[in-house]
C-alpha angles and dihedrals in degrees: 000000000000092000092059092053093052091045092055093050095055091049092055094057109098138144093261094060091047094056092045091055091046092053092048090050092050091048091051092048091050092048090051092051093048092048091050092049092049091052092051093049092049092051091058114093135170091257094053097044094044093229122117118200112210123196120224112262115214099170137060118259108224104164095075111136114238118235112240116206118194112224116209119202118206115201117202113208118195115201116204118201111206114213116227115256115228114208118199114202118204117205111234117208113212113207115238113263118215112213112205117233113260118257114261113266111248114204112235118227114254112274120242112260115259129203091259093059101048128019090210088068087074119088120224111253091224135030089244120034099165098096107076117186100179127012128220108268102192109197093343118107116235131183116258108230092212104043099023090227125131113242143138118275105219097186144032125262113217117191116238142146122266107265096029113140119260117208133204107250092214142356119282147108126297105237099172139030112171148140112240123197092228106026099035121214111006135191121190122193126193109211093194095234101084093281128114125184122202123194117197136183092037126157117264095243107088130170097206138061137208110288095032120133121227138185130220109285096021114140109246099174146307138279112270141168101245101115104097093183089066099031090119090069129078118264110297147144117253108207128180129191125199124194115194089339096310125108116243133182107276092211089069088072106043110010092108097045 
């Protein structure tokens, strides 16, 4: 029985079977190689190979989430503790001050009236002062009867006769005795109280000199005709009064005497 089996096997071996087996073997080997290659290619990835393939981007990416960073603020607070201040007060003892009693008030005797206190203290410059030729004009311009010019008249012209006595209106010192080209012979008395009296158109014969002292009512000269600027008027005395350097109306001092 065994002989038949072996004899059948030998009969089946032929060239056609051999080639068929060889083709199948080659096919199997090729399949195995392809399978192995495919497995190796699939195992490769961008991370393993180290290469990153980037696709060209031709549009803007807008949906990119913004990174939000939380900012933490730390506030440092410094607390200052103020120490209490202790004030020590020292009592100061002020010595007693003795104020002396004031001296008794002694009443002063009444002062003698001066020309500034009472106009009646002034003596009239002439025995008769009622006939006024030209009044005091102050700052107003008046026409001069002799020259025809308009000017201020700083004094008062009182009509008199040539040779009539002229009196000092108050006590004082004679500070000027002169001959003026316009106002003739002049005497000026400083009464030491802010008042000055000036007497013009006097006669040339005088009994006093500059520096002399006079009292109210003393004769200082006589009416003359020496004032050329008022030669167009009748005989008269031209008298001027200054108070603190300003001309005033002479009649305010002696008009009621």
